[in-house]
Each structure stands twice: as structure tokens, then as C-alpha cells.
C-alpha positions in Angstrom: -57.6 -57.0 1.4 -58.0 -53.2 1.7 -54.4 -52.6 0.6 -54.9 -54.9 -2.4 -58.1 -53.0 -3.4 -56.4 -49.6 -3.2 -53.3 -50.9 -4.9 -55.3 -52.3 -7.8 -57.5 -49.3 -8.2 -54.6 -46.9 -7.9 -52.4 -48.7 -10.5 -55.4 -49.0 -12.8 -56.2 -45.3 -12.3 -52.5 -44.4 -12.9 -52.3 -46.4 -16.1 -55.6 -45.0 -17.4 -54.8 -41.4 -16.4 -51.2 -41.2 -17.4 -51.0 -43.5 -20.5 -54.4 -44.5 -22.0 -56.7 -41.6 -21.6 -54.4 -38.9 -23.0 -54.5 -40.7 -26.3 -58.2 -41.3 -26.3 -59.7 -38.2 -24.8 -59.4 -34.9 -26.7 -58.3 -31.6 -25.2 -56.6 -32.9 -22.1 -59.9 -33.2 -20.2 -59.4 -36.6 -18.6 -60.8 -37.6 -15.2 -58.5 -37.3 -12.3 -58.9 -40.9 -11.2 -56.1 -40.6 -8.6 -57.7 -37.5 -7.2 -60.9 -39.4 -6.8 -59.0 -42.2 -5.0 -57.3 -39.8 -2.7 -60.6 -38.1 -1.8 -62.1 -41.6 -1.2 -59.1 -42.5 1.0 -59.7 -39.3 3.0 -63.3 -40.2 3.6 -62.9 -43.9 4.5 -59.3 -44.4 5.9 -57.5 -43.1 9.0 -54.3 -41.1 8.6 -52.0 -44.1 9.5 -53.1 -46.0 6.5 -54.5 -43.4 4.1 -51.8 -40.7 4.2 -48.9 -43.0 3.1 -51.1 -44.3 0.3 -52.1 -40.8 -0.8 -48.4 -39.8 -0.8 -47.4 -43.0 -2.7 -50.0 -42.5 -5.4 -48.8 -38.9 -5.8 -45.2 -40.0 -6.1 -46.2 -42.6 -8.7 -48.1 -40.1 -10.6 -45.1 -37.8 -10.6 -42.9 -40.6 -12.0 -45.2 -41.3 -14.9 -46.8 -37.9 -15.7 -45.4 -35.2 -13.5 -43.1 -32.4 -14.3 -41.2 -32.0 -11.0 -40.6 -34.9 -8.7 -42.7 -34.7 -5.5 -45.2 -32.1 -6.7 -48.2 -34.5 -6.8 -46.9 -36.4 -3.8 -47.1 -33.3 -1.7 -50.3 -32.2 -3.4 -52.1 -35.5 -2.8 -50.9 -35.6 0.8 -52.3 -32.1 1.4 -55.5 -33.0 -0.3 -55.9 -36.2 1.9 -55.4 -34.2 5.1 -57.8 -31.5 3.9 -60.5 -34.2 3.4 -59.7 -35.8 6.7 -59.9 -32.5 8.5 -63.3 -31.6 7.1 -65.0 -35.0 7.1 -66.2 -34.5 10.7 -68.4 -31.7 9.5 -70.4 -33.8 7.1 -72.5 -37.0 7.2 -70.1 -39.7 6.0 -73.0 -42.0 5.3 -74.2 -39.8 2.4 -72.9 -41.2 -0.9 -73.2 -37.8 -2.5 -70.5 -36.6 -0.1 -67.9 -38.2 -2.5 -69.1 -36.0 -5.4 -69.0 -32.8 -3.3 -65.6 -33.6 -2.0 -64.3 -34.5 -5.4 -65.5 -31.1 -6.6 -63.8 -29.3 -3.7 -60.7 -31.5 -4.2 -60.5 -30.4 -7.8 -60.6 -26.8 -6.8 -58.0 -27.4 -4.1 -55.8 -29.3 -6.5 -55.9 -26.5 -9.0 -55.1 -23.8 -6.4 -52.3 -25.9 -4.9 -50.8 -26.5 -8.4 -50.8 -22.7 -8.9 -49.3 -22.1 -5.5 -46.6 -24.8 -5.8 -45.7 -23.7 -9.3 -45.3 -20.1 -8.2 -43.4 -21.2 -5.1 -41.0 -23.8 -6.6 -41.0 -23.1 -10.4 -41.4 -20.3 -12.8 -45.0 -19.5 -12.0 -46.2 -19.9 -15.6 -48.8 -22.7 -15.0 -51.7 -20.6 -13.7 -53.2 -19.6 -17.1 -53.3 -23.2 -18.1 -54.8 -24.4 -14.8 -57.5 -21.7 -14.7 -58.5 -22.2 -18.3 -59.1 -25.9 -17.7 -60.6 -25.6 -14.2 -64.4 -25.7 -15.0 -64.2 -28.6 -17.6 -61.9 -30.5 -15.3 -64.3 -30.0 -12.4 -67.2 -31.4 -14.4 -65.2 -34.3 -15.7 -64.0 -35.3 -12.2 -67.5 -35.1 -10.7 -69.0 -37.1 -13.6 -66.3 -39.7 -13.3 -66.8 -39.9 -9.5 -70.6 -40.3 -10.0 -70.0 -43.1 -12.6 -67.6 -44.9 -10.2 -70.1 -44.5 -7.3 -72.9 -45.9 -9.3 -70.7 -48.7 -10.6 -69.6 -49.7 -7.1 -73.2 -49.6 -5.9 -74.4 -51.8 -8.8 -71.5 -54.2 -8.3 -72.2 -54.6 -4.6 -75.9 -55.2 -5.3 -75.1 -57.7 -8.1 -72.4 -59.5 -6.1 -73.3 -59.4 -2.4 -70.0 -61.0 -1.4 -68.0 -58.2 -2.9 -66.7 -55.9 -0.2 -65.2 -52.6 -1.3 -63.5 -50.9 1.6 -65.6 -48.1 3.0 -68.6 -48.8 0.7 -70.4 -51.4 2.7 -72.9 -48.8 3.7 -74.1 -48.3 0.2 -77.2 -50.4 -0.6 -80.6 -49.9 -2.2 -81.6 -47.2 0.2 -79.1 -44.7 -1.5 -79.9 -45.4 -5.1 -81.8 -43.0 -7.2 
């Protein structure tokens, strides 16, 4: 059931992020839905299950929207392990942790993109990444907040719905 949820959300996020949103949203500021999913995987899944999924989502994103094969596969894998490595310092029961880690993940993704571009390619990506960093950060945090509120509302409305890792969210955490 968990794998089905992640596969459906990942494929839906991939299609939206790579094919639909670039035509609907102006100025390339579309939410990083796969980044949000990888951060969520880092919060709620152990390395044996979450790391291969994060890498697979990165490879799929490379196939549909990436420039160099393997860039986002490596990037999402590093992002996953960064979240897993820091999750022990935070209270994982706090739903706002997802928003904080999505913001940190956006910053880490941008810095890793700049590093990998300088290391493997021509090193000309950094002005584009830095120019779009603040708007991308805001869009990702807002999208993660909307997803978090939607999941909370869906679980309250449909009590039998079990989203992996989100069973702890109930009316105590709503604002």
C-alpha cells in the first residue's frame, strides 16, 4: 500500500512538474513536487525503502525534464540522506517540520545543482539558480503547506484513508 501511494503521488508529481505546470505557470516558478516527496520520504521512511524510491524519482525526473542523465537521481538521493541524517534532531510529530525541511531542501537542491553543474558540466547554471532561489523557496513551502493541509483535511473527512507517515495528523495539529 505504501509503495502504491508513493508511486501514484510520484508519477502525478512528475507529470505535473515536467509536463503540465510549465505550460500553466509563468516564469518557471513551479512547485518542486518531487522535492517535497523526497523530503517526505526522508521524514517517514527508512533508508532501505526510501533511498531507492528517492533515486528512482530523480532518475525519472531526469528522463522527462533533466539535462544530464543522473543529475537529479544523485541530487534526490543526497537530499534524502540529508533529511534522514537530520531528522533525529527534530520532533517528527510536528507537522510544520515538513515545511521547514522543504525550505532547507530547496536551499540544498540549489546548492547541489550549482556544485554538480560546476563539477560535471560547464558551470554556467549558477546565475539562473541564484536568481530563482527565493521565489522557488516560497513556491515550494506554499505547495508543501497546501499538500499538508489537504492531507489533514482528507484524513479527517475520510477516516479510513491512511496516508503513509501521516496517521499522526489529526485535529490537534490544525490551525
